[in-house]
Backbone as XML, in Angstrom:
<?xml version="1.0"?>
<chain id="A" units="angstrom">
  <residue number="1" name="UNK">
    <atom name="N" x="-12.872" y="-9.007" z="10.611"/>
    <atom name="CA" x="-14.113" y="-8.395" z="9.763"/>
    <atom name="C" x="-14.252" y="-9.383" z="8.379"/>
  </residue>
  <residue number="2" name="UNK">
    <atom name="N" x="-15.617" y="-9.381" z="7.937"/>
    <atom name="CA" x="-15.498" y="-10.290" z="6.610"/>
    <atom name="C" x="-16.316" y="-9.189" z="5.254"/>
  </residue>
  <residue number="3" name="UNK">
    <atom name="N" x="-15.901" y="-9.281" z="4.460"/>
    <atom name="CA" x="-16.520" y="-8.624" z="3.414"/>
    <atom name="C" x="-17.107" y="-9.491" z="2.289"/>
  </residue>
  <residue number="4" name="UNK">
    <atom name="N" x="-18.258" y="-9.188" z="1.646"/>
    <atom name="CA" x="-18.560" y="-10.321" z="0.762"/>
    <atom name="C" x="-18.560" y="-9.630" z="-0.543"/>
  </residue>
  <residue number="5" name="UNK">
    <atom name="N" x="-18.182" y="-10.172" z="-1.385"/>
    <atom name="CA" x="-17.884" y="-10.204" z="-3.004"/>
    <atom name="C" x="-18.737" y="-10.350" z="-3.707"/>
  </residue>
  <residue number="6" name="UNK">
    <atom name="N" x="-19.612" y="-9.174" z="-4.223"/>
    <atom name="CA" x="-20.887" y="-9.478" z="-5.174"/>
    <atom name="C" x="-20.248" y="-9.906" z="-6.644"/>
  </residue>
  <residue number="7" name="UNK">
    <atom name="N" x="-21.560" y="-10.100" z="-7.738"/>
    <atom name="CA" x="-21.126" y="-10.754" z="-9.091"/>
    <atom name="C" x="-20.397" y="-9.713" z="-9.746"/>
  </residue>
  <residue number="8" name="UNK">
    <atom name="N" x="-20.596" y="-8.133" z="-9.633"/>
    <atom name="CA" x="-19.465" y="-7.363" z="-10.141"/>
    <atom name="C" x="-18.225" y="-7.143" z="-9.781"/>
  </residue>
  <residue number="9" name="UNK">
    <atom name="N" x="-17.717" y="-7.978" z="-8.463"/>
    <atom name="CA" x="-16.585" y="-8.071" z="-7.920"/>
    <atom name="C" x="-15.775" y="-7.144" z="-7.070"/>
  </residue>
  <residue number="10" name="UNK">
    <atom name="N" x="-16.981" y="-6.038" z="-6.936"/>
    <atom name="CA" x="-16.653" y="-4.926" z="-5.956"/>
    <atom name="C" x="-16.616" y="-5.392" z="-4.416"/>
  </residue>
  <residue number="11" name="UNK">
    <atom name="N" x="-16.103" y="-4.854" z="-3.334"/>
    <atom name="CA" x="-16.181" y="-4.902" z="-2.271"/>
    <atom name="C" x="-16.091" y="-3.752" z="-1.250"/>
  </residue>
  <residue number="12" name="UNK">
    <atom name="N" x="-16.497" y="-3.416" z="-0.476"/>
    <atom name="CA" x="-16.743" y="-2.172" z="0.787"/>
    <atom name="C" x="-15.354" y="-2.608" z="1.606"/>
  </residue>
  <residue number="13" name="UNK">
    <atom name="N" x="-14.698" y="-1.463" z="1.896"/>
    <atom name="CA" x="-13.421" y="-1.627" z="2.727"/>
    <atom name="C" x="-14.244" y="-1.029" z="4.312"/>
  </residue>
  <residue number="14" name="UNK">
    <atom name="N" x="-14.207" y="-1.993" z="5.109"/>
    <atom name="CA" x="-15.027" y="-1.180" z="6.255"/>
    <atom name="C" x="-14.506" y="-0.230" z="6.852"/>
  </residue>
  <residue number="15" name="UNK">
    <atom name="N" x="-15.618" y="0.671" z="7.647"/>
    <atom name="CA" x="-15.629" y="2.014" z="7.730"/>
    <atom name="C" x="-14.077" y="1.960" z="8.885"/>
  </residue>
  <residue number="16" name="UNK">
    <atom name="N" x="-14.276" y="1.019" z="9.666"/>
    <atom name="CA" x="-13.100" y="1.101" z="10.778"/>
    <atom name="C" x="-11.951" y="0.945" z="10.165"/>
  </residue>
  <residue number="17" name="UNK">
    <atom name="N" x="-11.677" y="0.202" z="9.348"/>
    <atom name="CA" x="-10.458" y="0.196" z="8.496"/>
    <atom name="C" x="-9.898" y="1.321" z="7.678"/>
  </residue>
  <residue number="18" name="UNK">
    <atom name="N" x="-10.775" y="1.700" z="6.858"/>
    <atom name="CA" x="-10.684" y="2.774" z="6.338"/>
    <atom name="C" x="-10.152" y="4.037" z="7.349"/>
  </residue>
  <residue number="19" name="UNK">
    <atom name="N" x="-10.769" y="4.129" z="8.209"/>
    <atom name="CA" x="-10.377" y="5.335" z="9.410"/>
    <atom name="C" x="-8.863" y="5.022" z="9.678"/>
  </residue>
  <residue number="20" name="UNK">
    <atom name="N" x="-8.724" y="3.888" z="10.107"/>
    <atom name="CA" x="-7.213" y="3.345" z="10.584"/>
    <atom name="C" x="-6.254" y="3.627" z="9.434"/>
  </residue>
  <residue number="21" name="UNK">
    <atom name="N" x="-6.631" y="3.463" z="8.083"/>
    <atom name="CA" x="-5.718" y="3.534" z="7.210"/>
    <atom name="C" x="-5.968" y="4.883" z="6.460"/>
  </residue>
  <residue number="22" name="UNK">
    <atom name="N" x="-6.475" y="5.708" z="7.129"/>
    <atom name="CA" x="-6.904" y="7.108" z="6.377"/>
    <atom name="C" x="-7.190" y="7.195" z="5.178"/>
  </residue>
  <residue number="23" name="UNK">
    <atom name="N" x="-7.916" y="6.311" z="4.529"/>
    <atom name="CA" x="-8.391" y="6.342" z="3.671"/>
    <atom name="C" x="-9.668" y="7.155" z="3.129"/>
  </residue>
  <residue number="24" name="UNK">
    <atom name="N" x="-9.900" y="7.979" z="2.246"/>
    <atom name="CA" x="-11.035" y="8.670" z="2.035"/>
    <atom name="C" x="-11.376" y="8.674" z="0.684"/>
  </residue>
  <residue number="25" name="UNK">
    <atom name="N" x="-12.801" y="9.174" z="0.421"/>
    <atom name="CA" x="-13.095" y="8.933" z="-0.902"/>
    <atom name="C" x="-12.328" y="9.937" z="-2.045"/>
  </residue>
  <residue number="26" name="UNK">
    <atom name="N" x="-11.926" y="9.312" z="-2.985"/>
    <atom name="CA" x="-11.044" y="9.537" z="-4.144"/>
    <atom name="C" x="-9.716" y="9.228" z="-3.820"/>
  </residue>
  <residue number="27" name="UNK">
    <atom name="N" x="-9.265" y="8.716" z="-2.889"/>
    <atom name="CA" x="-8.067" y="8.058" z="-2.703"/>
    <atom name="C" x="-7.775" y="6.813" z="-3.591"/>
  </residue>
  <residue number="28" name="UNK">
    <atom name="N" x="-6.591" y="7.094" z="-4.060"/>
    <atom name="CA" x="-6.193" y="5.678" z="-5.023"/>
    <atom name="C" x="-5.326" y="4.594" z="-4.119"/>
  </residue>
  <residue number="29" name="UNK">
    <atom name="N" x="-5.456" y="3.513" z="-4.290"/>
    <atom name="CA" x="-4.819" y="2.372" z="-3.820"/>
    <atom name="C" x="-4.596" y="1.545" z="-4.856"/>
  </residue>
  <residue number="30" name="UNK">
    <atom name="N" x="-3.154" y="0.911" z="-4.308"/>
    <atom name="CA" x="-2.432" y="-0.030" z="-5.006"/>
    <atom name="C" x="-3.009" y="-1.417" z="-4.328"/>
  </residue>
  <residue number="31" name="UNK">
    <atom name="N" x="-3.276" y="-2.439" z="-5.620"/>
    <atom name="CA" x="-3.665" y="-3.531" z="-5.159"/>
    <atom name="C" x="-2.833" y="-4.446" z="-5.778"/>
  </residue>
  <residue number="32" name="UNK">
    <atom name="N" x="-2.422" y="-5.623" z="-5.025"/>
    <atom name="CA" x="-1.714" y="-6.607" z="-5.680"/>
    <atom name="C" x="-2.006" y="-8.075" z="-4.530"/>
  </residue>
  <residue number="33" name="UNK">
    <atom name="N" x="-1.163" y="-9.083" z="-5.259"/>
    <atom name="CA" x="-1.719" y="-10.629" z="-4.700"/>
    <atom name="C" x="-0.477" y="-11.075" z="-4.441"/>
  </residue>
  <residue number="34" name="UNK">
    <atom name="N" x="0.000" y="-11.601" z="-3.169"/>
    <atom name="CA" x="0.995" y="-12.332" z="-2.313"/>
    <atom name="C" x="0.675" y="-13.210" z="-1.220"/>
  </residue>
  <residue number="35" name="UNK">
    <atom name="N" x="1.393" y="-14.480" z="-1.712"/>
    <atom name="CA" x="1.203" y="-15.390" z="-1.013"/>
    <atom name="C" x="-0.135" y="-15.777" z="-0.272"/>
  </residue>
  <residue number="36" name="UNK">
    <atom name="N" x="-1.209" y="-15.437" z="-1.093"/>
    <atom name="CA" x="-2.530" y="-15.790" z="-0.744"/>
    <atom name="C" x="-3.288" y="-15.018" z="-0.238"/>
  </residue>
  <residue number="37" name="UNK">
    <atom name="N" x="-2.585" y="-13.540" z="-0.312"/>
    <atom name="CA" x="-3.379" y="-12.553" z="0.293"/>
    <atom name="C" x="-3.391" y="-11.336" z="-0.575"/>
  </residue>
  <residue number="38" name="UNK">
    <atom name="N" x="-4.907" y="-10.819" z="-0.693"/>
    <atom name="CA" x="-5.114" y="-9.521" z="-1.272"/>
    <atom name="C" x="-4.377" y="-8.565" z="-0.411"/>
  </residue>
  <residue number="39" name="UNK">
    <atom name="N" x="-3.535" y="-7.780" z="-1.138"/>
    <atom name="CA" x="-3.035" y="-6.498" z="-0.374"/>
    <atom name="C" x="-3.548" y="-5.215" z="-1.002"/>
  </residue>
  <residue number="40" name="UNK">
    <atom name="N" x="-3.945" y="-4.304" z="-0.078"/>
    <atom name="CA" x="-4.265" y="-2.974" z="-0.841"/>
    <atom name="C" x="-3.666" y="-2.059" z="0.096"/>
  </residue>
  <residue number="41" name="UNK">
    <atom name="N" x="-3.094" y="-1.405" z="-0.536"/>
    <atom name="CA" x="-2.063" y="-0.256" z="0.352"/>
    <atom name="C" x="-2.262" y="1.422" z="-0.546"/>
  </residue>
  <residue number="42" name="UNK">
    <atom name="N" x="-2.652" y="2.387" z="0.594"/>
    <atom name="CA" x="-2.646" y="3.483" z="-0.022"/>
    <atom name="C" x="-1.739" y="4.273" z="-0.740"/>
  </residue>
  <residue number="43" name="UNK">
    <atom name="N" x="-2.071" y="4.672" z="-1.977"/>
    <atom name="CA" x="-0.993" y="5.081" z="-3.062"/>
    <atom name="C" x="-0.782" y="6.522" z="-2.421"/>
  </residue>
  <residue number="44" name="UNK">
    <atom name="N" x="0.688" y="6.706" z="-2.341"/>
    <atom name="CA" x="1.260" y="7.794" z="-1.933"/>
    <atom name="C" x="2.110" y="8.876" z="-3.070"/>
  </residue>
  <residue number="45" name="UNK">
    <atom name="N" x="1.837" y="9.697" z="-3.103"/>
    <atom name="CA" x="2.389" y="10.790" z="-4.027"/>
    <atom name="C" x="3.813" y="10.739" z="-3.838"/>
  </residue>
  <residue number="46" name="UNK">
    <atom name="N" x="4.800" y="11.046" z="-4.988"/>
    <atom name="CA" x="5.937" y="11.153" z="-4.998"/>
    <atom name="C" x="6.102" y="12.501" z="-5.029"/>
  </residue>
  <residue number="47" name="UNK">
    <atom name="N" x="6.517" y="13.130" z="-3.742"/>
    <atom name="CA" x="7.095" y="14.396" z="-3.458"/>
    <atom name="C" x="8.767" y="14.239" z="-3.525"/>
  </residue>
  <residue number="48" name="UNK">
    <atom name="N" x="9.290" y="15.530" z="-3.848"/>
    <atom name="CA" x="10.822" y="15.282" z="-3.820"/>
    <atom name="C" x="11.214" y="15.016" z="-2.451"/>
  </residue>
  <residue number="49" name="UNK">
    <atom name="N" x="10.496" y="14.977" z="-1.177"/>
    <atom name="CA" x="10.745" y="14.438" z="-0.220"/>
    <atom name="C" x="10.866" y="12.944" z="-0.178"/>
  </residue>
  <residue number="50" name="UNK">
    <atom name="N" x="9.389" y="12.530" z="-0.475"/>
    <atom name="CA" x="9.452" y="11.008" z="-0.609"/>
    <atom name="C" x="10.841" y="10.268" z="-1.467"/>
  </residue>
  <residue number="51" name="UNK">
    <atom name="N" x="10.794" y="10.836" z="-2.324"/>
    <atom name="CA" x="11.988" y="10.278" z="-3.644"/>
    <atom name="C" x="13.378" y="10.117" z="-2.810"/>
  </residue>
  <residue number="52" name="UNK">
    <atom name="N" x="13.537" y="11.282" z="-2.050"/>
    <atom name="CA" x="14.791" y="11.259" z="-1.217"/>
    <atom name="C" x="14.973" y="10.241" z="-0.291"/>
  </residue>
  <residue number="53" name="UNK">
    <atom name="N" x="13.514" y="10.025" z="0.652"/>
    <atom name="CA" x="13.793" y="8.991" z="1.127"/>
    <atom name="C" x="13.966" y="7.600" z="0.749"/>
  </residue>
  <residue number="54" name="UNK">
    <atom name="N" x="13.170" y="7.410" z="-0.425"/>
    <atom name="CA" x="13.259" y="5.993" z="-0.763"/>
    <atom name="C" x="14.740" y="5.853" z="-1.358"/>
  </residue>
  <residue number="55" name="UNK">
    <atom name="N" x="15.374" y="6.683" z="-2.212"/>
    <atom name="CA" x="16.494" y="6.530" z="-2.674"/>
    <atom name="C" x="17.578" y="6.474" z="-1.319"/>
  </residue>
  <residue number="56" name="UNK">
    <atom name="N" x="17.602" y="7.007" z="-0.284"/>
    <atom name="CA" x="18.218" y="6.916" z="0.878"/>
    <atom name="C" x="18.125" y="5.389" z="1.288"/>
  </residue>
  <residue number="57" name="UNK">
    <atom name="N" x="16.894" y="4.962" z="1.395"/>
    <atom name="CA" x="16.496" y="3.512" z="1.744"/>
    <atom name="C" x="17.299" y="2.510" z="0.871"/>
  </residue>
  <residue number="58" name="UNK">
    <atom name="N" x="16.965" y="2.819" z="-0.396"/>
    <atom name="CA" x="17.634" y="1.890" z="-1.494"/>
    <atom name="C" x="19.034" y="1.757" z="-1.376"/>
  </residue>
  <residue number="59" name="UNK">
    <atom name="N" x="19.573" y="3.213" z="-1.443"/>
    <atom name="CA" x="21.178" y="3.123" z="-1.204"/>
    <atom name="C" x="21.610" y="2.357" z="0.213"/>
  </residue>
  <residue number="60" name="UNK">
    <atom name="N" x="21.059" y="2.607" z="1.360"/>
    <atom name="CA" x="21.681" y="1.736" z="2.421"/>
    <atom name="C" x="21.381" y="0.255" z="2.305"/>
  </residue>
  <residue number="61" name="UNK">
    <atom name="N" x="20.077" y="-0.077" z="1.434"/>
    <atom name="CA" x="19.971" y="-1.595" z="1.248"/>
    <atom name="C" x="21.155" y="-1.993" z="0.536"/>
  </residue>
  <residue number="62" name="UNK">
    <atom name="N" x="21.601" y="-1.386" z="-0.649"/>
    <atom name="CA" x="22.548" y="-1.562" z="-1.294"/>
    <atom name="C" x="24.137" y="-1.888" z="-0.786"/>
  </residue>
  <residue number="63" name="UNK">
    <atom name="N" x="24.313" y="-0.988" z="0.102"/>
    <atom name="CA" x="25.222" y="-1.110" z="0.797"/>
    <atom name="C" x="25.558" y="-2.214" z="1.844"/>
  </residue>
  <residue number="64" name="UNK">
    <atom name="N" x="24.583" y="-2.354" z="2.586"/>
    <atom name="CA" x="24.392" y="-3.534" z="3.329"/>
    <atom name="C" x="24.595" y="-4.932" z="2.690"/>
  </residue>
  <residue number="65" name="UNK">
    <atom name="N" x="23.685" y="-5.089" z="1.327"/>
    <atom name="CA" x="23.753" y="-6.176" z="0.851"/>
    <atom name="C" x="25.617" y="-6.540" z="0.185"/>
  </residue>
  <residue number="66" name="UNK">
    <atom name="N" x="26.219" y="-5.403" z="-0.190"/>
    <atom name="CA" x="27.464" y="-5.521" z="-0.553"/>
    <atom name="C" x="28.394" y="-5.589" z="0.392"/>
  </residue>
  <residue number="67" name="UNK">
    <atom name="N" x="28.175" y="-5.367" z="1.516"/>
    <atom name="CA" x="28.910" y="-5.730" z="2.863"/>
    <atom name="C" x="28.444" y="-7.188" z="3.328"/>
  </residue>
  <residue number="68" name="UNK">
    <atom name="N" x="27.539" y="-7.856" z="3.303"/>
    <atom name="CA" x="27.255" y="-9.005" z="3.393"/>
    <atom name="C" x="28.230" y="-10.405" z="3.355"/>
  </residue>
</chain>
């Protein structure tokens, strides 16, 4: 898909992509740039369950790094 960037720098995320990513009006997106790519990710709220999940993933990663 091709999106055109007008003078104001705004662009439209095509409907098919919004549906696949479950993005709806009012959702917030994290936007970044890496390796020549503009990356957009739907922002996820930090619920207690999400924080636990992130911390468990981080602690597993740290353990693997120390074993390597």
